[in-house]
C-alpha positions as CSV (number, residue, x, y, z in Angstrom):
1,M,-21.3,-1.4,11.6
2,I,-19.4,-4.7,11.5
3,Q,-16.5,-4.6,9.0
4,D,-16.1,-7.4,6.5
5,L,-12.5,-8.3,7.3
6,E,-11.9,-10.6,4.3
7,A,-13.4,-8.1,1.9
8,N,-11.3,-5.3,3.4
9,K,-8.1,-7.4,3.1
10,A,-8.9,-8.2,-0.6
11,N,-9.7,-4.5,-1.3
12,A,-6.6,-3.2,0.4
13,I,-4.5,-5.6,-1.7
14,A,-6.3,-4.7,-4.9
15,F,-6.1,-1.0,-4.2
16,Y,-2.3,-1.2,-3.5
17,R,-1.7,-3.4,-6.5
18,T,-3.7,-1.2,-8.9
19,A,-1.9,1.9,-7.8
20,Y,1.6,0.4,-7.6
21,L,1.3,-1.2,-11.1
22,G,0.4,2.1,-12.7
23,D,-3.3,3.0,-12.5
24,P,-3.7,5.1,-9.3
25,S,-6.8,6.9,-10.7
26,A,-8.6,3.6,-11.0
27,A,-7.5,2.6,-7.5
28,I,-8.9,5.8,-6.0
29,A,-12.1,5.6,-8.0
30,T,-12.8,2.0,-7.0
31,Y,-11.5,1.6,-3.5
32,V,-11.4,5.0,-1.7
33,G,-14.2,6.7,0.2
34,A,-15.2,10.4,0.3
35,E,-12.0,11.4,2.0
36,Y,-8.4,10.1,1.9
37,I,-6.0,11.0,4.7
38,Q,-2.3,10.4,3.9
39,H,0.3,10.0,6.6
40,N,3.4,9.3,4.3
41,P,5.4,12.5,4.5
42,V,6.6,12.3,0.8
43,V,3.0,12.0,-0.6
44,A,0.8,15.0,-0.8
45,G,-2.5,14.8,1.0
46,G,-5.8,13.9,-0.5
47,K,-6.8,11.8,-3.5
48,Q,-5.0,13.9,-6.1
49,G,-1.7,13.8,-4.1
50,F,-1.9,10.0,-4.1
51,I,-2.6,9.9,-7.8
52,D,0.3,12.3,-8.6
53,Y,2.8,10.3,-6.5
54,F,1.9,6.9,-8.1
55,D,1.7,8.4,-11.6
56,E,5.3,9.7,-11.1
57,M,6.4,6.3,-9.7
58,A,4.9,4.4,-12.6
59,R,6.6,6.7,-15.1
60,D,10.0,6.7,-13.4
61,F,10.1,3.0,-12.3
62,P,7.9,0.9,-14.7
63,D,9.7,-2.4,-14.0
64,K,9.1,-2.5,-10.2
65,T,7.4,-5.6,-8.7
66,I,5.4,-6.2,-5.5
67,E,4.6,-9.4,-3.6
68,F,1.9,-9.3,-0.9
69,V,3.4,-11.5,1.9
70,R,0.6,-11.2,4.4
71,A,-2.6,-9.2,5.2
72,I,-4.1,-8.8,8.6
73,A,-7.4,-7.2,9.4
74,Q,-8.8,-6.0,12.7
75,G,-11.8,-3.8,13.2
76,D,-11.7,-1.1,10.5
77,L,-7.9,-1.5,9.8
78,V,-5.9,-3.7,7.4
79,A,-2.2,-4.2,7.6
80,L,-0.2,-5.3,4.5
81,H,3.3,-6.7,4.6
82,T,5.0,-6.5,1.2
83,H,8.2,-7.2,-0.6
84,Q,9.1,-4.8,-3.4
85,V,11.8,-5.1,-6.0
86,W,12.9,-2.0,-7.9
87,P,15.2,-1.5,-10.8
88,G,18.8,-2.4,-9.9
89,N,17.4,-5.1,-7.6
90,D,16.8,-2.6,-4.8
91,Q,14.6,-4.5,-2.4
92,Y,12.2,-3.1,0.2
93,V,9.9,-4.4,2.9
94,T,6.9,-2.3,3.5
95,M,4.2,-2.3,6.1
96,D,1.1,-0.4,5.2
97,F,-2.0,0.3,7.3
98,F,-5.4,1.2,5.8
99,R,-8.4,2.5,7.7
100,F,-11.8,1.7,6.1
101,D,-15.1,3.6,6.5
102,E,-18.5,2.0,7.1
103,Q,-19.0,1.5,3.4
104,G,-15.9,-0.6,3.1
105,K,-13.8,2.1,1.4
106,I,-10.3,3.2,2.3
107,V,-10.1,6.6,4.0
108,E,-6.7,6.7,5.7
109,H,-3.2,5.3,5.1
110,W,0.1,4.9,7.1
111,D,3.2,3.1,6.1
112,A,6.8,2.2,7.0
113,I,9.4,1.3,4.4
114,Q,12.8,-0.4,5.0
115,G,15.5,-1.6,2.6
116,V,16.1,-5.3,2.8
117,P,19.7,-5.5,4.2
118,A,22.4,-7.6,2.6
119,E,23.2,-9.1,6.0
120,S,21.3,-10.0,9.1
121,K,23.0,-10.4,12.5
122,N,20.2,-12.7,13.6
123,G,20.0,-14.7,10.3
124,N,16.2,-14.2,10.1
125,P,14.6,-13.1,6.8
126,M,12.5,-9.9,6.6
127,Y,9.4,-12.1,5.8
């Protein structure tokens, strides 16, 4: 099957935004396939592990924000580059990768998270 790259990018962003802003159950119900494989070591596996993690995050950090800087799709994968701002102005750059099934649903996730440093030896921004 040929993947719809633009739809996958839009769905990855909508999935992430929906979960991050406090409704992970809706994110799972709308955008996830029959299985969900999680590679982030602080999030339990499966759909319920994802829901539990993001429910806790929404409860503990309701004022966090996210900006989607770029989305790249290739084959059955979408990569998202984001800027997150948490309470106390803690800022993070994230890179998330999502694998889609043949029905256009998310079935696997990897990520890397880094704090935005106060200084940069090369003077280049994180974005």
